[in-house]
RODO-360690 format. One record per residue: residue number from 1; residue in three letters; x, y, z of N, C-alpha, C in turn. Coordinates in nm, 2 decimals. Layout:
REM RODO-360690
{node NUM ALA {X Y Z} {X Y Z} {X Y Z}}
...
//
This chain:
REM RODO-360690
{node 1 MET {-0.15 1.12 1.31} {-0.13 1.04 1.18} {-0.11 0.90 1.23}}
{node 2 SER {-0.19 0.81 1.16} {-0.17 0.66 1.19} {-0.09 0.60 1.08}}
{node 3 HIS {-0.01 0.50 1.11} {0.08 0.43 1.02} {0.04 0.29 1.00}}
{node 4 TYR {0.07 0.24 0.88} {0.01 0.11 0.85} {0.12 0.03 0.77}}
{node 5 ILE {0.12 -0.11 0.78} {0.17 -0.20 0.69} {0.05 -0.26 0.62}}
{node 6 VAL {0.05 -0.25 0.48} {-0.07 -0.30 0.40} {-0.01 -0.42 0.33}}
{node 7 GLU {-0.07 -0.54 0.36} {-0.04 -0.66 0.28} {-0.14 -0.68 0.17}}
{node 8 ILE {-0.09 -0.68 0.05} {-0.17 -0.72 -0.07} {-0.16 -0.87 -0.09}}
{node 9 ILE {-0.27 -0.93 -0.10} {-0.27 -1.08 -0.13} {-0.33 -1.10 -0.26}}
{node 10 TYR {-0.26 -1.16 -0.36} {-0.32 -1.19 -0.48} {-0.43 -1.30 -0.47}}
{node 11 ARG {-0.53 -1.29 -0.54} {-0.64 -1.39 -0.54} {-0.65 -1.46 -0.68}}
{node 12 VAL {-0.57 -1.41 -0.77} {-0.57 -1.47 -0.91} {-0.41 -1.51 -0.95}}
{node 13 PRO {-0.39 -1.58 -1.05} {-0.26 -1.62 -1.10} {-0.18 -1.49 -1.14}}
{node 14 LEU {-0.05 -1.50 -1.12} {0.04 -1.39 -1.15} {0.02 -1.34 -1.29}}
{node 15 SER {-0.01 -1.43 -1.38} {-0.03 -1.39 -1.53} {-0.14 -1.28 -1.53}}
{node 16 ARG {-0.25 -1.30 -1.45} {-0.35 -1.19 -1.45} {-0.32 -1.07 -1.38}}
{node 17 ILE {-0.23 -1.08 -1.27} {-0.18 -0.95 -1.20} {-0.10 -0.87 -1.30}}
{node 18 GLU {-0.02 -0.94 -1.38} {0.07 -0.87 -1.48} {-0.01 -0.79 -1.58}}
{node 19 GLN {-0.12 -0.82 -1.60} {-0.21 -0.75 -1.70} {-0.25 -0.61 -1.64}}
{node 20 THR {-0.25 -0.60 -1.50} {-0.30 -0.48 -1.44} {-0.18 -0.40 -1.36}}
{node 21 VAL {-0.07 -0.46 -1.35} {0.03 -0.41 -1.27} {0.07 -0.25 -1.31}}
{node 22 THR {0.06 -0.22 -1.44} {0.09 -0.08 -1.48} {-0.01 0.02 -1.42}}
{node 23 ALA {-0.13 -0.02 -1.43} {-0.25 0.06 -1.37} {-0.23 0.07 -1.22}}
{node 24 HIS {-0.21 -0.05 -1.16} {-0.19 -0.06 -1.01} {-0.07 0.04 -0.97}}
{node 25 ARG {0.04 0.04 -1.04} {0.15 0.12 -1.00} {0.12 0.28 -1.02}}
{node 26 ALA {0.05 0.30 -1.13} {0.01 0.43 -1.15} {-0.08 0.49 -1.04}}
{node 27 HIS {-0.17 0.40 -1.00} {-0.25 0.44 -0.87} {-0.17 0.46 -0.75}}
{node 28 LEU {-0.07 0.37 -0.72} {0.02 0.39 -0.61} {0.09 0.52 -0.62}}
{node 29 GLN {0.13 0.57 -0.74} {0.20 0.70 -0.75} {0.11 0.81 -0.70}}
{node 30 THR {-0.01 0.80 -0.72} {-0.11 0.91 -0.66} {-0.10 0.90 -0.51}}
{node 31 GLY {-0.07 0.79 -0.45} {-0.06 0.78 -0.31} {0.07 0.84 -0.26}}
{node 32 TYR {0.18 0.82 -0.34} {0.30 0.89 -0.31} {0.29 1.04 -0.33}}
{node 33 ASP {0.23 1.09 -0.43} {0.20 1.22 -0.45} {0.12 1.28 -0.34}}
{node 34 ARG {0.03 1.22 -0.28} {-0.05 1.27 -0.17} {0.01 1.26 -0.03}}
{node 35 GLY {0.13 1.19 -0.02} {0.19 1.17 0.10} {0.15 1.06 0.18}}
{node 36 LEU {0.07 0.97 0.12} {0.01 0.84 0.19} {0.11 0.73 0.20}}
{node 37 LEU {0.20 0.72 0.10} {0.29 0.61 0.08} {0.43 0.64 0.11}}
{node 38 LEU {0.51 0.56 0.18} {0.65 0.57 0.19} {0.73 0.47 0.11}}
{node 39 ALA {0.68 0.35 0.09} {0.74 0.25 0.01} {0.63 0.14 -0.03}}
{node 40 SER {0.67 0.07 -0.13} {0.58 -0.03 -0.18} {0.67 -0.12 -0.27}}
{node 41 GLY {0.61 -0.25 -0.28} {0.69 -0.34 -0.37} {0.63 -0.49 -0.35}}
{node 42 PRO {0.66 -0.58 -0.45} {0.61 -0.71 -0.45} {0.68 -0.80 -0.34}}
{node 43 GLN {0.60 -0.89 -0.29} {0.67 -0.99 -0.19} {0.75 -1.08 -0.28}}
{node 44 ASN {0.84 -1.15 -0.20} {0.92 -1.26 -0.26} {0.90 -1.39 -0.18}}
{node 45 PRO {0.84 -1.49 -0.24} {0.80 -1.51 -0.37} {0.68 -1.42 -0.40}}
{node 46 ARG {0.65 -1.40 -0.53} {0.55 -1.30 -0.56} {0.41 -1.34 -0.54}}
{node 47 GLN {0.37 -1.34 -0.43} {0.22 -1.38 -0.40} {0.14 -1.26 -0.36}}
{node 48 GLY {0.19 -1.14 -0.36} {0.13 -1.02 -0.32} {0.22 -0.92 -0.31}}
{node 49 GLY {0.19 -0.81 -0.23} {0.28 -0.70 -0.22} {0.27 -0.63 -0.08}}
{node 50 ILE {0.35 -0.54 -0.05} {0.36 -0.47 0.08} {0.35 -0.32 0.05}}
{node 51 LEU {0.28 -0.24 0.12} {0.28 -0.10 0.12} {0.31 -0.05 0.27}}
{node 52 ILE {0.39 0.05 0.28} {0.42 0.13 0.41} {0.34 0.25 0.39}}
{node 53 ALA {0.24 0.27 0.47} {0.15 0.39 0.45} {0.11 0.47 0.57}}
{node 54 ARG {0.06 0.59 0.55} {0.01 0.66 0.67} {-0.11 0.73 0.62}}
{node 55 ALA {-0.20 0.77 0.72} {-0.31 0.84 0.68} {-0.37 0.91 0.81}}
{node 56 ALA {-0.44 1.02 0.80} {-0.51 1.08 0.91} {-0.61 1.00 0.98}}
{node 57 ALA {-0.67 0.92 0.89} {-0.77 0.82 0.95} {-0.77 0.70 0.86}}
{node 58 ARG {-0.81 0.58 0.92} {-0.80 0.46 0.85} {-0.90 0.47 0.73}}
{node 59 THR {-1.01 0.53 0.74} {-1.11 0.55 0.63} {-1.04 0.62 0.51}}
{node 60 GLU {-0.94 0.71 0.54} {-0.87 0.77 0.42} {-0.80 0.67 0.34}}
{node 61 LEU {-0.72 0.58 0.41} {-0.64 0.48 0.35} {-0.74 0.37 0.29}}
{node 62 GLU {-0.85 0.34 0.35} {-0.94 0.24 0.29} {-0.99 0.30 0.16}}
{node 63 ALA {-1.03 0.43 0.15} {-1.08 0.49 0.04} {-0.97 0.48 -0.08}}
{node 64 PHE {-0.84 0.51 -0.04} {-0.74 0.50 -0.15} {-0.73 0.36 -0.20}}
{node 65 ILE {-0.72 0.26 -0.12} {-0.72 0.12 -0.16} {-0.84 0.08 -0.25}}
{node 66 ALA {-0.96 0.13 -0.21} {-1.08 0.10 -0.29} {-1.07 0.15 -0.43}}
{node 67 GLN {-0.99 0.25 -0.46} {-0.96 0.29 -0.60} {-0.85 0.22 -0.67}}
{node 68 ASP {-0.78 0.13 -0.60} {-0.67 0.05 -0.66} {-0.73 -0.05 -0.77}}
{node 69 PRO {-0.67 -0.05 -0.89} {-0.72 -0.14 -0.99} {-0.72 -0.29 -0.94}}
{node 70 TYR {-0.63 -0.33 -0.86} {-0.63 -0.47 -0.81} {-0.76 -0.49 -0.73}}
{node 71 ARG {-0.81 -0.39 -0.65} {-0.93 -0.40 -0.57} {-1.05 -0.39 -0.66}}
{node 72 GLN {-1.05 -0.30 -0.75} {-1.16 -0.28 -0.84} {-1.19 -0.40 -0.93}}
{node 73 GLU {-1.08 -0.47 -0.96} {-1.11 -0.59 -1.05} {-1.10 -0.72 -0.98}}
{node 74 ASN {-1.11 -0.70 -0.83} {-1.13 -0.83 -0.75} {-1.01 -0.91 -0.77}}
{node 75 LEU {-0.89 -0.86 -0.79} {-0.76 -0.94 -0.80} {-0.69 -0.97 -0.68}}
{node 76 ALA {-0.72 -0.89 -0.57} {-0.64 -0.90 -0.45} {-0.72 -0.87 -0.33}}
{node 77 ASP {-0.68 -0.92 -0.22} {-0.73 -0.88 -0.08} {-0.63 -0.80 -0.02}}
{node 78 TYR {-0.68 -0.71 0.08} {-0.58 -0.62 0.15} {-0.60 -0.64 0.30}}
{node 79 ARG {-0.49 -0.64 0.37} {-0.48 -0.65 0.51} {-0.41 -0.53 0.56}}
{node 80 LEU {-0.48 -0.45 0.65} {-0.42 -0.33 0.70} {-0.39 -0.36 0.84}}
{node 81 ILE {-0.26 -0.34 0.88} {-0.20 -0.36 1.00} {-0.15 -0.22 1.06}}
{node 82 GLU {-0.22 -0.17 1.15} {-0.19 -0.03 1.21} {-0.07 -0.05 1.31}}
{node 83 PHE {0.02 0.04 1.31} {0.14 0.03 1.40} {0.19 0.16 1.45}}
{node 84 GLN {0.25 0.16 1.55} {0.30 0.29 1.61} {0.46 0.29 1.59}}
{node 85 PRO {0.51 0.37 1.50} {0.66 0.37 1.48} {0.74 0.44 1.59}}
{node 86 VAL {0.78 0.37 1.70} {0.86 0.43 1.80} {1.00 0.44 1.77}}
{node 87 MET {1.06 0.36 1.68} {1.19 0.38 1.63} {1.20 0.37 1.49}}
{node 88 HIS {1.28 0.46 1.42} {1.30 0.46 1.28} {1.43 0.52 1.25}}
{node 89 GLN {1.47 0.51 1.12} {1.59 0.58 1.07} {1.57 0.73 1.09}}
{node 90 SER {1.67 0.80 1.11} {1.66 0.95 1.12} {1.61 1.02 1.01}}
{node 91 TRP {1.65 0.96 0.88} {1.60 1.03 0.76} {1.45 1.01 0.73}}
{node 92 THR {1.38 0.93 0.82} {1.24 0.92 0.81} {1.17 1.00 0.91}}
{node 93 ALA {1.23 1.07 0.99} {1.16 1.14 1.11} {1.05 1.23 1.05}}
{node 94 GLU {1.07 1.30 0.96} {0.97 1.39 0.91} {0.84 1.31 0.87}}
{node 95 TRP {0.86 1.20 0.78} {0.75 1.12 0.74} {0.66 1.06 0.86}}
{node 96 PHE {0.74 1.01 0.96} {0.68 0.94 1.07} {0.64 1.05 1.18}}
{node 97 GLY {0.66 1.18 1.15} {0.61 1.28 1.24} {0.68 1.28 1.37}}
{node 98 ALA {0.81 1.25 1.37} {0.88 1.25 1.50} {0.95 1.38 1.52}}
//
């Protein structure tokens, strides 16, 4: 399993993002339901967001992102940063596969 930090970078004003945030969060919930996401939330200041994700293959995560309303409406760019979690809180051991 590969692990990622996904940076979402808004391309449009926040007022436009707000029009789609409910659909975006509903899409993220499908990622939680599938076990792809551990956490998500907006950056501060609110210029984008962060996802902590995992996937069997990068292409699986890319396919999930392709269905995000922010991506489909060209509202944001996505930066996938793969990392290897060598240390983590004990309560995350199952999620990180330790």
